[in-house]
C-alpha positions in Angstrom: -9.5 -24.1 27.0 -7.8 -20.5 26.3 -5.5 -19.2 29.0 -7.1 -16.0 29.8 -4.5 -13.1 30.3 -4.8 -9.8 32.4 -7.1 -7.3 30.4 -6.0 -4.2 28.5 -7.6 -0.9 26.9 -6.5 -1.9 23.3 -5.8 -4.7 21.3 -4.1 -4.0 17.9 -4.1 -7.0 15.7 -0.8 -6.6 13.3 2.0 -4.2 14.0 2.6 -3.1 10.3 2.3 0.2 8.5 -1.1 1.3 9.9 -1.4 -0.7 13.3 2.3 0.5 14.0 1.4 4.1 13.5 -1.7 3.9 15.6 0.2 2.7 18.6 2.0 6.0 19.1 -1.1 8.7 19.6 -2.9 5.8 21.6 -0.2 5.3 24.0 0.4 9.1 24.2 -3.2 9.6 25.1 -2.4 7.2 28.2 -4.1 3.9 26.9 -2.5 0.6 27.7 -1.9 -1.3 24.2 -1.2 -4.9 23.5 0.0 -5.5 19.9 -0.2 -8.9 18.6 2.2 -9.6 15.6 2.1 -13.1 13.9 6.1 -12.5 12.9 9.1 -11.8 14.9 11.1 -8.7 15.5 13.7 -7.8 12.9 16.5 -5.3 13.2 19.0 -3.7 10.8 21.4 -6.6 11.6 19.1 -8.8 9.6 19.3 -6.7 6.6 22.6 -7.1 4.6 23.1 -4.8 1.5 23.4 -8.3 -0.2 21.6 -8.7 -3.9 22.0 -12.6 -3.3 20.1 -12.8 -0.2 17.5 -10.0 -0.8 16.5 -10.9 -4.2 17.8 -14.5 -5.3 17.3 -16.3 -2.1 14.0 -14.2 -1.9 14.2 -12.4 1.4 12.0 -11.2 2.7 9.8 -13.8 1.3 11.8 -16.4 3.3 10.0 -14.8 6.4 6.6 -14.1 4.4 3.3 -15.6 5.2 3.9 -19.0 4.1 2.6 -20.1 0.5 -0.2 -22.1 1.8 -1.8 -18.8 3.1 -1.8 -17.1 -0.3 -5.2 -16.2 -1.4 -6.9 -18.1 -4.2 -7.6 -16.2 -7.4 -10.4 -16.3 -10.2 -11.6 -13.7 -12.7 -15.3 -14.1 -12.1 -17.4 -16.4 -9.8 -18.1 -18.8 -12.8 -14.2 -19.7 -12.9 -12.3 -22.1 -10.5 -10.1 -20.3 -8.1 -6.6 -21.3 -8.0 -3.9 -20.3 -5.5 -1.5 -17.4 -6.3 2.1 -17.2 -5.6 4.6 -14.7 -4.0 2.2 -13.6 -1.4 3.2 -9.7 -0.7 2.2 -9.7 2.8 5.0 -10.2 5.7 4.7 -11.2 9.2 7.0 -9.1 11.4 6.9 -6.0 13.7 6.8 -3.3 10.9 4.9 -5.7 8.4 5.5 -5.1 4.8 7.1 -1.6 5.6 10.2 -3.7 6.3 10.7 -4.3 2.5 8.5 -1.9 0.7 9.8 0.6 -1.8 8.8 3.3 0.8 7.1 5.8 -1.9 5.0 7.8 0.6 2.5 9.6 -1.5 -0.7 11.5 -0.7 -3.9 11.0 -2.5 -4.8 14.1 -4.5 -8.3 16.1 -3.7 -10.1 14.4 -6.7 -9.5 10.8 -5.2 -11.8 11.8 -2.2 -14.7 13.0 -4.5 -14.6 10.7 -7.7 -18.5 10.6 -8.1 -19.2 14.0 -7.4 -16.4 15.6 -9.1 -16.8 13.3 -12.3 -20.7 14.0 -12.3 -20.1 17.8 -12.2 -17.7 17.9 -14.7 -18.8 15.3 -17.4 -22.2 14.0 -16.2 -23.4 11.0 -14.0 -23.2 8.6 -17.1 -19.2 8.8 -17.0 -19.2 6.6 -13.9 -18.5 2.9 -15.3 -21.4 0.5 -15.2 -21.0 -1.8 -12.4 -18.9 0.2 -10.4 -19.7 0.6 -6.7 -17.7 3.7 -6.3 -18.8 6.2 -3.7 -17.4 9.8 -2.7 -15.4 9.4 0.8 -17.3 10.6 3.7 -14.7 13.6 3.9 -12.4 15.5 1.7 -8.6 15.8 1.3 -8.5 18.7 3.6 -9.8 16.8 6.7 -7.2 14.3 6.0 -4.3 16.8 5.4 -3.5 17.5 9.2 -2.7 13.7 9.4 -0.6 13.4 6.4 1.5 16.2 7.9 1.5 14.5 11.3 2.7 11.1 9.9 5.3 12.8 7.5 7.1 14.1 10.2 6.5 11.3 12.6 8.1 8.5 10.5 10.3 11.0 8.3 9.4 11.4 4.5 11.7 12.9 2.0 10.1 15.1 -0.8 9.6 18.6 -2.4 6.2 20.4 -1.5 4.4 21.3 -4.7 1.6 23.2 -3.0 2.7 25.1 0.3 -0.3 26.7 1.6 -1.8 27.5 -1.8 1.5 28.7 -3.1 2.7 26.7 -6.0 6.5 25.4 -6.5 7.4 24.4 -9.8 9.9 21.9 -8.6 7.2 19.7 -6.8 3.9 18.4 -7.8 1.7 21.3 -9.1 -1.6 19.3 -8.8 -1.2 18.2 -5.2 -3.5 19.4 -2.6 -2.3 22.3 -0.3 0.0 21.4 2.6 0.5 23.2 5.7 4.5 22.3 6.0 7.1 21.2 3.7 8.5 17.8 3.9 10.8 17.3 6.9 13.7 16.3 4.6 14.5 17.4 1.0 13.9 14.7 -1.8 16.2 11.8 -2.6 18.8 12.9 -5.1 18.5 12.1 -8.9 20.9 10.2 -10.8 22.1 11.5 -14.1 19.5 9.4 -16.2 16.7 11.0 -14.0 17.9 14.3 -14.5 17.8 13.5 -18.5 14.2 12.0 -17.9 13.0 15.0 -16.2 14.3 17.4 -18.9 12.9 15.4 -21.5 9.3 15.8 -19.6 9.7 19.5 -19.6 10.7 19.3 -23.2 7.0 17.8 -23.9 5.5 20.5 -21.8 4.9 18.3 -18.8 5.7 18.9 -15.3 8.2 16.5 -13.6 9.1 16.4 -9.8 10.8 14.0 -7.4 8.5 11.4 -5.6 8.1 11.3 -1.8 9.9 8.5 0.2 9.8 7.3 3.7 13.8 7.2 3.3 16.2 9.7 5.2 17.6 11.8 2.4 19.7 13.0 5.4 20.3 12.2 9.1 17.0 12.3 10.9 15.6 11.6 14.4 19.2 10.0 15.1 19.0 7.7 12.2 21.4 7.8 9.1 20.7 9.0 5.9 20.2 6.7 2.8 23.7 5.3 1.4 22.2 4.6 -2.0 23.1 1.0 -2.1 20.0 0.2 -3.5 19.8 -3.2 -2.0 16.2 -2.3 -0.1 14.6 -3.3 -3.0 12.5 -6.4 -1.4 14.9 -6.2 1.5 15.2 -4.0 4.8 17.8 -1.2 5.6 20.8 -2.0 7.2 21.3 1.8 8.6 17.8 2.2 9.5 17.3 5.0 6.8 14.0 3.2 5.4 11.3 4.6 7.9 9.1 1.6 8.8 7.3 1.9 11.9 9.7 -0.8 13.4 12.3 2.0 13.8 9.7 5.1 14.3 6.5 5.1 15.7 6.5 1.6 17.5 9.7 2.2 19.6 8.6 5.7 20.6 5.1 4.0 21.8 7.0 1.4 23.6 9.1 3.9 25.4 5.9 5.3 27.0 5.7 1.9 28.9 2.2 1.5 27.6 2.8 -0.8 24.6 3.4 -4.4 24.9 4.5 -6.2 21.6 3.4 -10.0 21.5 5.4 -11.7 18.6 4.7 -15.0 16.9 1.0 -15.0 17.9 -1.8 -15.5 15.2 -5.0 -14.2 16.1 -7.8 -16.7 15.0 -11.0 -15.0 16.2 -12.4 -11.8 17.7 -14.5 -12.5 20.5 -17.8 -10.9 21.3 -20.3 -11.0 24.1 -24.2 -11.4 24.0 -24.9 -7.6 22.9 -22.3 -7.9 20.1 -19.4 -5.9 21.6 -16.2 -7.1 21.5 -14.7 -8.7 24.5 -11.0 -9.2 23.1 -9.2 -11.7 20.8 -8.1 -15.4 20.8 -4.7 -16.2 19.4 -2.1 -19.1 19.0 1.3 -18.9 20.2 3.7 -21.8 20.0 0.5 -24.2 19.9 -0.9 -22.6 23.0 -4.2 -20.9 23.1 -4.6 -17.4 24.6 -7.5 -15.2 25.1 -6.3 -11.3 25.5 -9.3 -9.3 27.0 -9.7 -5.6 25.7 -12.1 -3.3 25.9 -11.6 -1.9 22.1 -10.0 -4.0 19.4 -8.1 -2.6 16.1 -7.8 -5.1 13.1 -4.8 -3.8 11.3 -3.5 -7.0 9.5 -3.8 -5.9 5.8 -6.6 -5.9 3.5 -6.9 -9.7 2.8 -6.3 -10.5 6.6 -8.7 -7.9 7.7 -11.5 -9.4 5.7 -10.5 -12.9 6.4 -10.4 -12.4 10.5 -13.7 -10.6 10.3 -15.5 -13.3 8.2 -13.9 -16.0 10.6 -15.0 -14.3 13.7 -18.7 -15.5 13.6 -21.1 -15.5 16.6 -24.8 -15.8 17.4 -24.9 -12.0 16.9 -22.9 -12.1 13.8 -23.7 -15.4 11.9 -21.9 -14.5 8.6 -19.0 -12.7 10.1 -18.2 -9.9 12.5 -19.4 -6.6 11.5 -21.0 -8.1 8.5 -24.8 -8.1 9.2 -25.1 -5.9 6.1 -22.9 -8.4 4.1 -20.3 -5.6 3.2 -17.4 -7.4 4.4 -15.2 -8.4 1.2 -17.4 -6.1 -0.8 -15.9 -3.3 -3.1 -12.2 -5.0 -3.4 -9.8 -3.5 -5.8 -6.0 -3.6 -6.1 -4.1 -1.1 -8.0 -3.6 -1.8 -11.9 0.4 -1.9 -11.5 0.8 -4.0 -14.7 0.8 -2.7 -18.3 4.6 -1.5 -18.0 6.9 -0.1 -20.4 10.6 -1.1 -21.1 13.1 0.8 -22.9 16.6 0.5 -24.3 18.9 3.3 -24.6 22.0 4.0 -26.6 23.9 5.4 -23.6 24.5 4.1 -20.1 22.0 5.3 -17.2 24.6 5.0 -14.3 21.8 3.6 -12.3 23.8 1.1 -10.3 23.3 3.1 -7.2 19.9 3.8 -7.3 16.8 2.6 -5.4 13.3 2.2 -6.5 12.0 5.0 -4.3 14.5 7.3 -6.1 12.6 8.7 -9.2 10.9 11.3 -11.4 7.3 11.4 -11.4 4.8 13.2 -13.7 1.0 13.6 -12.8 0.1 15.4 -15.7 -2.3 12.5 -16.6 -3.2 11.4 -13.1 -6.7 11.6 -11.8 -8.6 14.2 -13.4 -5.5 16.7 -14.0 -6.5 16.5 -17.7 -9.5 16.6 -19.9 -11.3 13.5 -20.2 -14.2 15.0 -22.4 -13.3 12.9 -25.4 -11.8 9.8 -23.6 -13.7 6.7 -23.0 -12.5 6.3 -19.4 -12.3 8.4 -15.8 -9.0 8.5 -13.9 -5.4 8.2 -14.9 -1.9 7.3 -13.6 1.2 8.7 -12.3 4.1 8.1 -14.6 7.1 6.9 -12.6 10.5 6.4 -13.6 13.2 5.2 -11.1 16.8 4.4 -10.6 17.0 0.7 -9.6 19.9 -1.6 -10.8 22.0 -4.6 -9.6 24.1 -6.9 -11.1 22.4 -10.1 -10.8 18.6 -8.9 -12.0 20.6 -7.0 -14.8 21.8 -10.3 -16.1 18.2 -11.6 -16.5 17.3 -8.5 -18.7 15.3 -8.9 -22.2 17.3 -8.4 -25.5 14.6 -6.6 -27.2 14.9 -9.1 -30.0 18.4 -8.2 -30.9 20.1 -11.5 -29.3 19.2 -14.9 -28.3 18.4 -15.5 -24.7 21.6 -17.7 -24.3 25.1 -18.1 -25.7 27.7 -15.9 -26.7 25.6 -13.5 -28.2 23.6 -12.8 -25.2 26.6 -12.8 -23.1 27.9 -9.8 -25.3 24.5 -8.2 -25.3 24.2 -8.2 -21.5 28.0 -6.9 -21.4 26.8 -4.0 -23.5 23.4 -3.1 -22.4 23.1 -4.0 -18.7 23.1 -0.5 -17.7 21.0 0.5 -20.5 17.6 -0.3 -19.8 14.9 1.1 -17.6 11.4 -0.2 -17.0 8.3 2.4 -16.2 6.2 2.1 -13.2 2.7 3.4 -14.0 0.2 3.4 -11.3 -3.3 3.9 -12.4 -6.8 4.6 -11.2 -8.7 1.5 -10.4 -12.2 1.6 -9.2 -14.3 -0.7 -7.2 -17.0 -3.0 -8.9 -19.8 -5.2 -7.5 -18.2 -8.2 -9.4 -15.0 -7.8 -7.6 -14.8 -9.0 -4.0 -13.2 -11.1 -1.3 -14.6 -14.0 0.5 -13.2 -17.4 2.2 -12.2 -19.9 -0.1 -14.5 -23.0 0.4 -11.6 -25.5 0.0 -8.1 -24.3 0.5 -7.1 -24.0 4.2 -4.0 -22.6 5.9 -1.8 -24.7 8.1 -4.1 -24.0 11.0 -6.9 -25.3 9.1 -8.8 -21.9 8.6 -10.1 -21.1 5.0 -7.7 -18.5 3.0 -9.2 -15.6 1.2 -10.6 -15.9 -2.2 -10.1 -13.1 -4.4 -12.8 -12.8 -7.5 -11.6 -9.9 -9.4 -10.5 -8.6 -13.0 -9.8 -5.1 -14.4 -12.5 -3.8 -16.3 -12.7 -1.5 -19.4 -12.2 1.6 -17.6 -8.8 0.4 -16.0 -7.9 -1.1 -19.5 -8.6 2.1 -21.3 -6.5 4.1 -18.8 -3.3 1.4 -19.2 -3.4 1.9 -23.0 -3.6 5.8 -23.0 -0.7 5.7 -20.4 1.5 3.5 -22.3 1.2 5.6 -25.2 2.4 8.9 -22.9 5.2 6.5 -21.5 6.6 5.4 -24.8 6.4 9.2 -25.8 8.6 10.2 -22.7 10.9 7.6 -23.4 11.3 8.5 -27.0 11.9 12.1 -26.0 14.9 10.7 -23.9 16.6 9.0 -26.6 15.3 5.1 -26.5 15.9 3.2 -29.6 13.9 0.1 -28.4 10.5 -0.1 -26.6 8.4 -2.9 -25.4 5.0 -2.3 -24.3 3.5 -4.9 -21.7 0.0 -6.5 -21.9 -2.8 -4.3 -20.6 -3.6 -6.8 -17.9 -6.8 -8.8 -16.8 -6.9 -10.9 -13.6 -6.3 -8.9 -10.3 -3.6 -10.9 -8.5 -2.4 -10.9 -4.8 -1.2 -7.4 -4.6 0.8 -5.0 -2.3 -1.9 -2.3 -3.1 -5.1 -3.9 -2.1 -8.0 -1.8 -1.0 -11.4 -2.2 0.2 -13.4 -5.1 1.8 -14.2 -2.8 4.9 -14.9 0.2 3.1 -15.2 3.6 5.0 -18.6 5.6 4.6 -21.5 7.1 6.3 -24.0 4.5 5.0 -23.9 1.2 6.8 -25.9 -0.3 4.0 -22.8 0.0 1.9 -19.8 0.1 4.1 -18.4 -1.8 7.1 -17.0 1.2 9.0 -17.9 4.9 9.5 -15.9 8.2 8.7 -13.7 7.4 11.7 -12.9 3.8 10.8 -15.2 2.4 13.5 -17.4 -0.3 12.7 -21.0 0.5 12.0 -22.4 -2.5 13.9 -19.7 -3.1 16.6 -19.1 0.1 18.9 -15.8 -1.0 20.1 -14.2 -2.4 16.9 -12.1 -0.4 14.5 -10.6 -1.2 11.4 -7.0 0.2 10.2 -5.4 0.0 6.8 -6.1 0.4 3.1 -9.2 -2.0 3.6 -11.3 1.1 4.6 -10.4 3.0 1.3 -12.8 3.2 -1.3 -10.6 4.6 -3.9 -6.9 4.2 -5.2 -6.1 7.2 -7.0 -2.9 6.6 -8.7 -0.9 6.5 -5.7 0.5 4.0 -3.2 -1.5 3.4 -0.4 0.7 3.4 2.5 0.8 7.1 3.6 -3.1 7.5 3.3 -3.5 4.3 5.5 -1.2 5.7 7.9 -3.0 9.1 8.1 -6.2 7.3 8.4 -4.9 5.3 11.3 -3.3 8.4 13.0 -6.8 10.1 12.7 -8.8 6.8 13.8 -6.5 6.4 16.8 -6.8 10.1 17.8 -10.5 9.9 17.5 -11.0 6.9 19.9 -8.5 8.3 22.3 -10.6 11.5 22.3 -14.1 9.7 22.7 -12.9 6.9 24.8 -15.3 6.7 27.3 -18.5 7.0 25.2 -17.0 4.4 22.8 -16.2 1.7 25.4 -19.2 2.2 28.0 
C-alpha cells in the first residue's frame, strides 16, 4: 500500500529542460508544485574541467539512466528489436541540460507550416509518401514571445539576424522576426571559425554565430564562459552553462512554492472513475508513495513521456493514459544527425580552447530557404562547424589513409595533425512517418520490472536525399577553407536512441491524430499536460531544447491563467 502524501496543486514528472522551465511561471502564479526527479541534485563542484572524468570515464553516463533502461531498436516491425547503448537521457535536477551542448535555436517560420507551405510552393504531391506530417496548430509568431522570455530567463548568447523585421547581416538572415536581441553577445570565434566564416562568404553564403545557452559574459550573477571546452558531455564548473538547474529551478524554489523530490521514479499516473488525473505513484528508496495533485505535467523526455503514459492503464484508458485514439507513440522522429563530414587541413586550427556550442552556422540550405523545384526532397539542414578539441580525444583521430592506426607512423601523424582536423555537424530536417513509432517492448524490462520503450524507425528517402545534398555543400565549404583530405560518413539508416527525439505525444487540434491540444493539454484528460519535444510534430534543422522550453513556458502560463476551469 502506497503512503499517501499531502496534496498539491501540480506535480511535474521530471525536472529537466522543459519541466525545470515550467516550474517558474507556475510558482510565480501562486500554484504549489511538487517536482519529482528520478536523479539527484548536482552542483558545479561535481563538474571538474577534466577530460578523463567527462569523456574517458564517461561522465555523465556514470549517472545516466542505467543501461537496462535503454530503449530497444528495430528498423521495421518485421525486424527483431535489440537494445541500444549510450542512453542520452540523464537523471538529475536539470536533466540532460547538465551535459548538453547548450545550442539554443529557435525554429524557423517554415517549420511550423511544412504542409501548407510545401503545398503552396510545390504542390501537395511533394509531401513524401507515408509521412504523417501536419502543420502545427499555430505559427512562429505565436511562440515568439515565449522564445524571447526563455532566452532572457535562462540566458542565451547570440546575434539577432531579424530584429523586428530589420535584417542584420551578422546574424541569421532567415530567422523569424524577434522582438528583442539576445541578452548576451555571441560566443567568440576561434581563428579557424573566422576562416570558415570568410570561406562561406566567398561562396556567397551567409554565416553567423550559433546561439548558445552559455554566458558569453557575466549574467544573472553567474560567470561568463572560460572556454575550457570540457563541458562537452560534462557540466560547467563555473555555472556558465545555463541549465534550469542554475536558472529557473532555483528561482522557483525561492518562491517557497516548489518542492523538489529526488531519487524518485514515477511508475504510474493515477486517475479516477471519470478519467481525471488524481496524482502519481512513485518509488523512492524501495518505498511506494502516492502524491495527490489537481494537475499533472509529464516532462520526462520523449521516450519516458510515452512510456509513462502507456504504463498508466486504467479502466477508462485500457491501452494507456490519453491513448483512446491510439496516438501515444505515433509520429515519432529523431534528428538525422549522422552523415557527417570530416576534413584534414594543412594548418593548425587553434581549437584547443573551444567548446561545441562555439561555432559558425550557415542556414542557406535549411528548411525551405532555397529552391527545391528541381530537387527530390523537401526540407534541408543547418551546416555547423564548431571548435572543440581535447588532447585525449584528439589522439583517437582518424588518419585519412595517410598512416596506419598504430605504431610510430601513427604517433608521428597524430603529433603533426592533432590540431588539423574538423568534423562538421549537419542537422537535417526529419519528418514523421506512419511506419516510425514508439511502443512498449514485449520482452525487455527495466530493473523495476517495467517494459522499456521500443523504437521502430528508420530514415526514409527524403531524409537520405537531404543528407547527400548537404554533404556535397559541406565538402565544398571545407575545400574553400583549404582542406586537403575529406571523408564523408554514411547516409544513415536506422534511427538510434537520440538526444533529439520528437513526437509520440504530438500537439494538434485534431484528437484523432494528436495526443495534446495546441496548449499541450491532453485531448482526453482535462487535467493532464505534456511538456518536452514529444509534443513537437516537426524537427526543422534545429536542436529541440529552446523550442521545448518555449512551449513549456507557454503551456504553464495557459494552465495558470485558466486554472479553475481546467481543474474543476
